[in-house]
N, C-alpha and C positions, 0 to 999 in steps of 0.2 A: 861227495857232498854225501852225507851220510840219511837213511831211510827215503822217503819217499816225499818229505818237504818240497814246499813247493816257494821260494821269498816272493813270488810274486804274485800268488794266489792270494784272492781276497776272500775272507771267511763270510758267508751270506747263511741268512734264513732261510731254509725252505717252507713255504705254504703249500699245500695243496688247494687248489680250485676246480672250479667245474665255470668255464663260461659258454654263455649263451650269448652266438649271434646273432645278426638283423638274419633273416631266413629260417633260422629254427635250428643251424648246426650248434650241436653241442661238443664242447671240447674240455676234456678234463687232464691235468697236469700240475707240473708246479710252477709256480714263480718263486726268484730267487730275492729278499730284501736286504737291502744293507744292514750292520750292524749299526750303524750310526746313521740318522734322520738328518739332511740337510739342513731342513726347515723348522726342525721341531726338537725337544730334548727326547732321548730315547732311540730304537729302531727306528730303520720304515717302517711302515703299517701300505699293507694291498691299497688302501686309499692316497698313497703318496705317490703309487707308481701310475695309477688312474687320474690322476687329476694332474701330472705331473709337466701334461702338455706335451708328451712324445708320439709322434704319429703313431707307432705302432710298438707293440710292448711285449716281450719275449715268453714264452712261458713251454717248457720242458713237457715233452708228453710223456706220459708211460711208457713207451719203447723206445727213450730215449734221444728222438727226434725232437730238434726245436722247431717253432711254429713262431712268426712273429705275427701276431695280431694287431689288425687293423682296430686301433680306439675308438674310434667316430664307430666302428660299425658292433662293437660289443652291448649287447643289450645288456644282460646283467651278472656278474660275477660272485660266485659265494666259495665260501671258506667258515672254517669254523670259527666260533665267535672269536677275536682278539680280547685276550683281558691287558689295556692298555690305556682304558681311562678311569678306574677305578676310581682315582680321588679326585678327577678333571670333571664329572659330571655337578660334588659336593661344594667345588671352590667356584662355579660359574665358567667353568673355562669352555665344557660343551653344554648344546643342548639337547633335550630330548622331548621329542612329541609323541602319539602314540598315531599310527595314520594307517590308513588302507591307501594302494598305492595300485590303480592298474594300467597295464601295459599295452600299446600298442599290438603283441602278440594273442592276446586275449586273458593274459593272464595278470591275476590281482595276488598280491601280495601287501600283508599284513604284519604289524611290525613298531617298534618303535625307530624312527627318524633321527639319525642321530648326527650332527657338524660342530665344529669348534666354533665358536662365538659367542657374543658376550651373553650375557643371560639375561637381561632386559628383553634381547631378541629372541624369545622363543616360542613367535606363530610359527605357523606352519609354512605361509609364506612368506615370512623373514628365511627360514630357511632353504625354500626352492628358488629364491630369488640370490642365492648367492653367486659365489665366483668359479664354485668349484661345479664338474660335468657330472662326476657319480656322487649318487648320495648315499649312504649309508642307511639299513634299514635290516633290523635285529629281530631275531623272531625264534625263541626254541633254542638259544647257543646256535645259530649259525646269521651269520655276516651276508645280506646281501648287496653289492654294490649294484645301482640301479643309475643307467645312463639316462639323464633327465631328457635327450634327445627322443626317447623313445617310452616316453609317458602321456597317458593322453589324461590321466589327470590324478591327484591325490584328493583323499578325505580326511580328515582329524577326526579321529577315533573318539 
């Protein structure tokens, strides 16, 4: 075998994230996304991983150790905004609503709530009552993935 190539190795997309757990513990590391999503065109997204239903989410810490995070205990996860839906908003594939969100831990996030859905369902309540556990809130180039379980209230801005 030539070089270090491994025919069994699956190429992944590394995304640096910070996860805040229930109780306030903050973990920073990398989540590795598949090159091709199983549920939509293009690569896998952070929202795909958080909303996939798996009980534990792998996170590679800065020191190289891997921790498995209990998905239900993740309050928020944040990363640099994914540039994956530029045309989707114009086509009506996603909805975008300005909102303020108060979390159980006292933090307030402000930004644009974005979820995939039909264009006619653009009320904040339509987005919040959807099937996904984590809702993306984009603000100033940062995507915050908020676990609805730990939200006290949402307010349309």
